[in-house]
Structures are given as structure tokens and as C-alpha cells.
C-alpha positions as CSV (number, residue, x, y, z in Angstrom):
1,M,79.0,50.9,136.0
2,S,75.4,49.9,135.5
3,T,72.9,52.7,135.0
4,I,70.4,53.3,137.8
5,K,66.8,53.3,136.6
6,Y,65.1,54.5,139.8
7,K,66.7,57.3,141.8
8,R,64.1,57.4,144.5
9,V,62.2,54.4,145.7
10,L,59.7,53.3,148.3
11,L,60.6,49.9,149.8
12,K,57.7,48.0,151.4
13,L,58.8,45.5,154.0
14,S,56.2,43.2,155.5
15,G,56.3,42.2,159.1
16,E,57.2,38.7,158.0
17,A,60.4,40.0,156.5
18,F,61.6,40.9,160.0
19,G,60.9,37.5,161.4
20,G,63.1,35.5,159.0
21,E,62.1,31.8,159.3
22,A,60.4,32.3,162.7
23,D,56.7,32.8,163.1
24,Y,57.0,35.6,165.6
25,G,59.3,38.4,166.5
26,I,62.4,39.9,165.0
27,D,65.3,37.9,163.6
28,T,68.4,40.0,164.0
29,P,70.6,38.3,161.3
30,T,67.8,38.7,158.7
31,L,67.4,42.4,159.6
32,A,71.2,42.9,159.2
33,K,71.0,41.4,155.7
34,I,68.2,43.8,154.8
35,A,70.1,46.8,156.2
36,K,73.2,45.8,154.2
37,Q,71.1,45.8,151.0
38,I,69.6,49.2,151.7
39,K,73.0,50.6,152.5
40,Q,74.4,49.3,149.2
41,V,71.7,51.0,147.0
42,M,72.0,54.2,149.0
43,E,75.7,54.2,148.3
44,M,74.8,54.0,144.6
45,G,73.0,57.4,145.0
46,V,69.4,56.0,145.4
47,G,67.1,57.7,147.8
48,V,65.4,55.1,149.9
49,A,62.2,55.4,152.0
50,I,60.8,52.4,153.7
51,V,57.3,51.5,155.0
52,V,57.2,48.6,157.5
53,G,54.5,46.2,158.4
54,G,53.9,44.7,161.8
55,G,52.5,41.2,161.1
56,N,55.5,39.5,162.8
57,I,54.3,41.0,166.1
58,W,50.6,41.7,165.8
59,R,47.8,40.5,163.5
60,G,44.8,42.9,163.8
61,A,42.6,40.6,161.7
62,K,43.1,37.7,164.1
63,A,42.5,39.9,167.1
64,E,39.3,41.1,165.6
65,K,38.2,37.5,164.9
66,D,38.9,36.7,168.5
67,G,36.5,39.4,169.6
68,M,38.6,42.6,169.9
69,D,37.3,45.9,168.6
70,R,38.6,46.4,165.1
71,V,39.7,50.0,165.6
72,T,41.6,49.1,168.8
73,A,43.2,46.1,167.0
74,D,44.3,48.3,164.1
75,Y,45.9,50.8,166.5
76,A,47.8,48.0,168.2
77,G,49.0,47.0,164.8
78,M,50.3,50.5,164.2
79,L,52.4,50.2,167.4
80,A,53.8,46.9,166.1
81,T,55.1,48.8,163.0
82,V,56.8,51.3,165.3
83,I,58.7,48.5,167.0
84,N,59.8,47.1,163.6
85,A,60.8,50.6,162.5
86,L,63.0,51.1,165.5
87,A,64.7,47.7,165.0
88,L,65.4,48.5,161.4
89,Q,66.7,52.0,162.3
90,D,69.1,50.4,164.7
91,S,70.3,47.9,162.1
92,L,70.9,50.6,159.5
93,E,72.8,52.8,162.0
94,R,75.1,49.9,162.8
95,E,75.9,49.9,159.0
96,G,76.7,53.5,159.2
97,V,73.5,54.7,157.5
98,T,71.9,58.0,158.6
99,V,68.3,57.3,159.3
100,R,65.2,59.2,160.3
101,T,62.0,57.4,161.5
102,Q,58.7,59.2,161.0
103,S,55.4,58.0,162.6
104,S,51.8,58.7,161.5
105,I,50.8,58.3,165.1
106,G,52.1,60.5,167.9
107,I,55.1,58.9,169.6
108,N,57.5,61.8,169.8
109,Q,59.9,60.2,172.2
110,V,61.1,57.7,169.6
111,A,60.1,59.1,166.1
112,E,59.5,62.3,164.3
113,P,55.9,63.0,163.3
114,Y,55.2,62.4,159.6
115,I,55.8,65.6,157.7
116,R,56.0,65.2,153.9
117,R,58.4,68.1,153.2
118,R,60.7,67.0,156.0
119,A,60.8,63.5,154.7
120,I,61.7,64.7,151.2
121,R,64.4,66.9,152.7
122,H,65.9,63.9,154.6
123,L,66.0,62.0,151.3
124,E,67.7,64.9,149.6
125,K,70.4,64.7,152.3
126,N,71.0,61.0,151.6
127,R,69.2,59.8,154.7
128,A,67.1,56.7,154.8
129,V,63.5,57.5,156.0
130,I,61.4,54.8,157.7
131,F,57.7,55.4,157.8
132,A,55.9,53.8,160.8
133,G,52.3,53.7,162.0
134,G,50.8,52.9,158.6
135,T,48.6,55.8,157.4
136,G,47.6,56.5,161.1
137,N,44.1,55.4,160.4
138,P,42.3,52.2,161.2
139,Y,40.9,50.0,158.4
140,M,43.9,51.0,156.3
141,T,46.7,48.5,155.6
142,T,50.5,49.2,155.5
143,D,50.2,48.4,151.7
144,T,48.0,51.4,151.4
145,A,50.5,53.4,153.5
146,A,53.3,52.3,151.1
147,A,51.4,53.4,148.0
148,L,50.4,56.7,149.7
149,R,53.8,57.6,151.0
150,A,55.4,56.6,147.6
151,I,53.2,59.1,145.8
152,E,53.7,61.8,148.4
153,I,57.5,61.7,148.3
154,E,57.5,61.4,144.5
155,A,59.1,58.0,144.5
156,E,59.7,56.6,141.0
157,V,58.7,53.0,141.9
158,L,57.2,51.0,144.7
159,L,59.3,48.0,145.6
160,M,57.0,45.3,147.1
161,T,59.1,42.6,148.8
162,K,57.9,39.1,149.3
163,N,59.5,36.2,151.3
164,N,60.5,33.3,149.2
165,V,58.1,34.2,146.4
166,D,59.7,35.7,143.3
167,G,56.8,37.7,141.9
168,V,53.1,37.6,141.2
169,Y,51.5,34.3,140.3
170,N,47.9,33.3,139.3
171,A,47.9,31.0,142.3
172,D,50.0,30.4,145.4
173,P,53.2,28.8,144.1
174,R,53.9,27.3,147.5
175,K,50.7,25.3,147.2
176,N,50.2,24.9,143.5
177,R,53.2,23.6,141.4
178,D,51.4,24.6,138.2
179,A,51.0,28.3,139.3
180,K,52.0,30.7,136.5
181,K,54.3,33.6,137.1
182,F,53.7,37.0,135.4
183,D,56.7,38.9,134.3
184,K,54.5,41.9,133.6
185,I,50.9,42.7,134.4
186,T,48.7,45.8,134.4
187,Y,47.0,47.2,137.4
188,L,43.6,46.5,136.0
189,E,44.5,42.8,135.3
190,A,45.7,42.5,138.9
191,L,42.5,44.0,140.2
192,R,40.3,41.9,137.9
193,M,42.0,38.6,138.8
194,R,42.3,39.6,142.4
195,L,45.9,38.7,142.5
196,E,47.8,39.0,145.8
197,V,49.9,42.0,144.8
198,M,48.6,44.3,147.5
199,D,45.2,45.3,148.8
200,A,42.7,46.9,146.3
201,T,42.9,50.3,147.8
202,A,46.7,50.5,147.5
203,L,46.6,49.1,144.0
204,S,44.0,51.6,142.9
205,L,46.2,54.4,144.3
206,C,49.1,53.2,142.2
207,L,46.8,52.9,139.1
208,E,45.5,56.5,139.5
209,N,48.9,57.9,139.9
210,K,50.7,55.7,137.4
211,L,53.2,54.5,140.1
212,P,54.9,51.3,138.9
213,I,55.2,48.4,141.3
214,I,57.9,45.7,141.3
215,V,57.1,42.6,143.3
216,F,60.1,40.4,144.1
217,D,61.7,38.1,146.5
218,L,63.6,40.1,149.2
219,L,65.8,37.1,150.0
220,A,67.1,36.7,146.5
221,P,70.8,37.8,146.1
222,R,71.2,41.5,145.4
223,S,67.4,41.8,144.9
224,I,67.0,45.5,145.9
225,E,70.0,46.5,143.9
226,R,68.8,44.6,140.8
227,A,65.4,46.3,141.1
228,V,66.7,49.8,141.2
229,L,69.0,49.1,138.2
230,G,65.9,48.0,136.3
231,D,67.0,44.4,135.8
232,T,64.4,41.8,135.0
233,I,63.4,40.7,138.4
234,G,60.1,39.6,139.9
235,T,56.9,41.1,138.4
236,L,56.4,44.6,137.1
237,V,52.9,45.9,137.7
238,S,52.2,49.1,135.7
239,S,49.9,50.7,133.1
240,E,49.0,48.9,129.9
241,K,51.0,51.4,127.9
242,E,54.1,50.7,129.9
243,N,53.7,47.0,129.5
244,D,53.4,47.1,125.7
């Protein structure tokens, strides 16, 4: 059997991942495929925590541009992540996976409050843990929530999934055929070149805590499994020492 490189991971799923090919909403077959992948790596003995976005339901930036108060728009976005978390929870449970959803905003009827020690205990009991509500604060993205939660639960790697993009490029590969893909890159290089790995706050958190990031295409075959095995997949973002 292949050796597992990462025994505990934080998986970041964007809202777009829930929508499949659609521009809005949740695509049930796509969600089922994601759940099967998560189940597969958990059966390998990997502890999996997940942070979900909400862009398939709500875009706070667009709402603000249309005149909505920024803080109100951001809280609405947090509620969108709760919807996605519950949908993923249901898909995982259909696969026979034991799941706990924790929310950074109070919504006790459907999710536990976020408690770090409880989340770690769930992982130790081989339960998947879904983090909803972002950080619970406006002006903070779910990328920042992913970096923060990964550090808090002592994850060994942050798995940043993309849709139909297999890593980090120096330009958008969907618009520029000459875009160059990076197999490895440092945090500082990503920040300096303003590459679309994640927002600067999240990237800085990973840098300060030396948390490696793997950016890869979620829809590629066995993508999550390959990432936890340490196969060459996507782009590794880490410290300069680790890249050498």
C-alpha cells in the first residue's frame, strides 16, 4: 500500500465546487462525488476537516457593490456557508461517514458551536468535521477561515481545491494559453506576484505558521487521495527551505 504523507488535513471547498457546472445552487451529483472522495481518504486513516465557502449561493462583494451594507452582506454569506455545510453533511452521511458540523455563528438547531478541542476530539474518533460560518467575522474570507482552522486543529496541510484549474499559474490559464504553471512556489513569491492562491491574510497566516498548501483540481480523478499520499499534484506552496 502507498504511504500516507498527511494524516490530518484541512480541505477547503469553494462554493463553486458545490454548484458543479451551474452558476447557482447545489448540484447533488457533484456533491456525491466529493463525498465519495472524502470517505475514501478517511478509510485510509486520514483525519479530514472541511471549510466550505458560499459563493454558489451568495456573493457578499456583489451585494455590497449593489449598495448593501458590507457587514450585513458578509453575515448573509456566512449563512450561505451553513447551507452548503448541511448539504455536504447529508451527502457524507449517505456514504456512511460520521460527520459533525460546527458553526462560527450561533445556529444551534443545525450545528454545534465551533469549539477547538471538541473538533479535535471528533477527528480523533474518525469523524469528519465541517466548519461553517467562516471565522464568524465580517471582512474575513473563508480562505482565512480555512488557514485559521487548519492551524488550530494542527492539520499537516491545507488542501485548496479549484474547479478545472490544476494548480497555481502566473495568469488565468482559462484566458491565457501561455500561462505558466508552478509545481512549487514559496509563500513570499505568491504574495509578491499576487497570485490567486488565496487572499493575502490567509496566505500570511500559512507563512507565519509554516503550513504547506496544495492547490489542485478537485475534479481530477482521485485528486484528494493523491494529495494526502504526497503524489505530485497541483502546486505546492510552502517555505523556501521546503521547496529547495
